[in-house]
N, C-alpha and C positions, 0 to 999 in steps of 0.2 A: 490388426493394423500393423503395417511395416514399422519395426522399431528403428529402421534407418532414417525415418522421417525425423528431422530435428525437433527438439522440444524447447519451447520458449515459455518462461514465466513472465507474464506481463503485469506489472504492478501499477494500477491506476489509483491516483490519489482521491481521497474523499472531497477535497476542495475542487477537484476537476469537474465535479458534478454541479457546482454552484458557480454560475457565470459572474454574478455580482449580487449586491444586497437587494436588488429588485427581482431576483429569480431564485427564491428560496423554497418554493412550493415543491411538492412531490411531482406534479406534472412537469415543472421546469427542470427538475433533476432528471426525469426520465428522458426529456429531449436531449440532454447532454449524454446520457447513457446510449441513446440511439446513435449519436455521432461516434462515440467510442467503439460501439459494436461494429460499425461499418469498417473501422480500421483493423479491428481484430479479425474480421472475416476476410479482409484482404490478405492477412498473413496465412489464414487457413487455406485460402484458394491458392496461395503460392507454395503450399506443401508443408506448412508448419503444424505441429501439434501444439496446443496452447492450454496452459492453465492461467486463468485470469484471477489475480488477487486485487483487492481494493482497500482503500482507506475508509475511515468512518468518523474522523475527528469532528467535523461540523455536525453530523447526524447524531452522534452520541451526545454531544452538547445540547442539541435540541431536545432529545428525549429527557435528559436530566433536568433541563429547565422546565419542560412541561410537567415533570414529576413534582418539582418544587412548587410550581404555581398551584397544582391540584392537591397538595399535601393534606388539606383539610377534608378532601372528599375521597381519595383513594390512597392505598399504600404506596410508598415510594418504590422506584425501580432501582435495584442494586446495579452497580456499574457493570459487572460481568453479564448480567441479563440485558443491559442496554446494548452491549456489544453483540450479544446473540440476536437481539431485535434487529439491529442494523444489518447483520449478516443475512437474515431472512429477507428483509425488505429490499436491500440493495442487490442481493443475490437474485431475488425474484425479478427485479428490473433488468438486470443483465441477462438472465436466463430467457426472459421473454424477448428482449431486443435481439439477442444473438439467434434465437430460434427463428424469429421472423426474417432476419437478414439471410440466414442460411437457406431458408425455404425460398426466399425471393430469388436467390442465385442458383437454386437447384442443387445445393450441396447437401448430401445425405449424412448429416451429423446431428447428434443430440447434445444440447447444452444442459448441464446438470450443476446445480448449486449444492455444495456440501457445507453443512454447519461444522465448523472446524475449531478444535480446541488446541491451544498451544501451552505446553508445559513451561512453567517458570519455577524459580526457587522461592520458597517462603522467606528465606533469609536475604533476598536480594535487597541491597541498600537503596534501590529506587523507591521502595515503599515509604522511606523516611524523607524523600525529597521529590515531591511531585514536579515533573518537568514537561510532561506531554500536553500540548495545547489541544483543547477540544472546544466545540461550540463556535458561535459566531464571533467575529471581530467586534470589539467594543471600544468606544472612546474612553479616555482616561477617567473622566468623571463617573461614567456608568460603571466602569470596572471597579473603582474604589468603593462605590456605593454597594455593589454586590459583595465585595470583600468584607465590608463592615456588617452588612445585614445577614449574609449567608455563610461567612467564614471561608470563602473561596481562597485558594492560592492562584495567583495570576502572573502572567509574563507578557512582555511586549514582544510581538511576533513579527520579525522581519520588516519592521517599519509600517505594517499594515493595520496596527491597532493592538488592543490588549485582549488576551484570551484566558479563559480558565485553564488551569493545569491539574493533571492527575498523575499518579505514579505510572511509570513505564518500565517494567522489569525486562531483563534480557530473555529472549526466547531460547529455549533449550531443545525442544522437540516438538514436531508437528504430530499430534496424536493420530490423526487420520491419514497420514501420508501413504500407507499401504492401500487404503481404499481409493485415494486419489490416483495412485499408480494403476490400480485395476481398471478404473473408469477410463483412463487414458488408453490402456491396452484394448479396451472395447470400442475405441474410436470416438469417445465423448470429448466435448469441449467442457472443461471443468472450471467452475467458479469456486474458489476456496480461499481460506485464510483471510476472510473479510475482517478488516480492522486489525490485522495482525493475528487474528485468532482469539477465541475466548480464553483469557488467562486462567489456568488451573494449576494447582499444586497436587502432588501425590504423597499420601502418607506412607507409613512403614508397611502397610498391608497392600499398597498399590492403588488404594481408592483415591479418586479424583474429587477435588473440591474447587469451586470457583473462587476467585479473589478479586478485590476491587482495584482494577487497573486497566490500562489500555496499552497494548503492545505496538511498537512501531511496525507498520505494515511493510516497510522496505527491508528491515532486518529479518522479519518473519519470512518475507518472500525470498530473501537470500538463503535462509536456512532451508526452506522448501526446495529451492533450486538445487542446493547441494545434495539434499537427501534423495531427490528424484534423479540426480545425475543429469541435470538439464544442460542443454547446449548454450542457452542464452538467458540472461536476466535483463529484461527491457523495462526501463522506467520512463514512461512518458512524462513530460514536464512542459513548462510554458515557453521554452526556447528550443530551437533546432539543435543547437550545440552548446556545450559548456564553454565558458570564457574564463580567462585569467585577466587580472587587472580590470575587472568589470567596472564599467562606468567611467573609465579614465581614458586619456588620449592614448595610453599604451594597451588598451583592451585588445585581446587576441582570442579568436575563436579556435577551439581545438577539435580536430577531426579524430584524434586518437590520443590515448595516454597509456603508457605502460604502468605496471603496479608501482614501480619506483617513482615515476614522474608524478603519479597521483598522490602518493604519500608525501612527496616533497611539496607539492602545491598545498596540501592540507597543512603541513608544518608552517608554510608561509602565510596561512590564514586567507587563502584565495577564495574559499567557498563559504557562503553565508550559513550560519548555524541553523537558521530557520528555513532554509531553502535548498541550496544545492549540496551542502555538506553531508546530510544524512543519506542522500541518494548515492553520492560517490563512495561513502564509507560502506554502505550496504553492498554495492557491486564489488568493492575490494574484498570483502569477506568471501563472496562467492568465487571470484576469479582466483584468489590466492589459495583457496583450499580445494584440493582434488575431490571429486565425488567418490562414492563408495566403490566405483569400478576403476578409480585412478585416473579418470579423464577430466581435464579442466574445461571450463566454459568461458564465455566472453560476456561482457556487459555492454549495454548500449543505453545512452540517454539522448532523447530527442523529443520533438513535439509530436502530438498525436497525428497531425496532418502530414508530417514528414516521415512517418514510419516506413511507408513503402519505399521511398527513396533512400532512407537510411539503411534499410536491409540490403539495398543494392550498393552500399558503400558510397553513396553520392552525397550524404550529409550525415548529421548526427555525430556524437562523440563516442567512440569505441574504447573500452578499457579491456586490455588483453594481458596475458602473461608475458 
C-alpha cells in the first residue's frame, strides 16, 4: 500500500457506544458501533489509512460489577483482564461492522483487531490515587452505598453523576506498535489500543506482567500516533467544534488552535476536566512532539457525523503546530 496515503488515528470513546441509560445492552452498543464504522469507512474511501482506537470505561465497569455480584459463584476478574475482555468484545464489534461496511461499498480492505498492551511504570504515582472513571453513572446515594459496601473510590463526572474510579498510569510504550505498523503496510484497517491498552510493567529481565489499572485511551492514542508517525489524531466527541467561554453569552466556537493558544486556554480553565480537557491535552502531546521521522502531525476534534466535512476544513477544531 502506498505510504503516501495519510495515516489517521481515530480515538472513539467508550461512552460513545452508549446513547443513554436505556441503551446499555450489547445489541444497543453494536448499533452505535455500526454508525461509527460508517464514518470511518468514509475516511477510508477518501484515501486515509486508519487505526481505530476506542475507550472502554463503561464496559470495564460493567465487567467489574458483574464480577462483584457473582463473587460467591465464580472467581473475580482482575482489572487488567477486564481491559483485555473489552478489547476483544469491542474490537470484535468494530471488526465486524467495518468489514460489513467495507464489503457493502466494494472496498477491498481487511479489518483486524489487535489485543494491545501498553507499558507503564510500576512506580507511577497514579496507583496511589485512583482518578479514572469507569462503569455507569450513579446517583449520589447509590454511589455512597457502593463506597461503604464495596470500598470503591468515586468521583463526580462532568455533572452527569458519580462513577467508580481506578488508577490511570501514564502510557510509556505501545508494545505491539510494530505489529500494527506491519498490518497497516499490508492495507489493513487496524483496531488497536482498546481502552488505552492493557497496562503492563516490565521487570529487569524484560518480562511483562499485568497491573490493576486503566489507561486513558486519548493519551495512549496520542502515543501510538507519535510512534507510528501519523498525520492526524482525530478524537470524535459530542460537538462539532471546541468552544471557549462555553455556556456563557461570550461563548465562541473555535475552528483552529495553535499549540500556544491551546495551552493558554487550558491555563484559563476553559476546558472541562471530565470532558474536553483530556482530548485537547492528548492532541497537544501528539502535535507538539515530532514523530520518529521528524514530521509533525495535526489534531482534530469534531462530532462523528461531521468528520467528513471537518476533514474538508469546513467544520471541526484543528490543533496545529
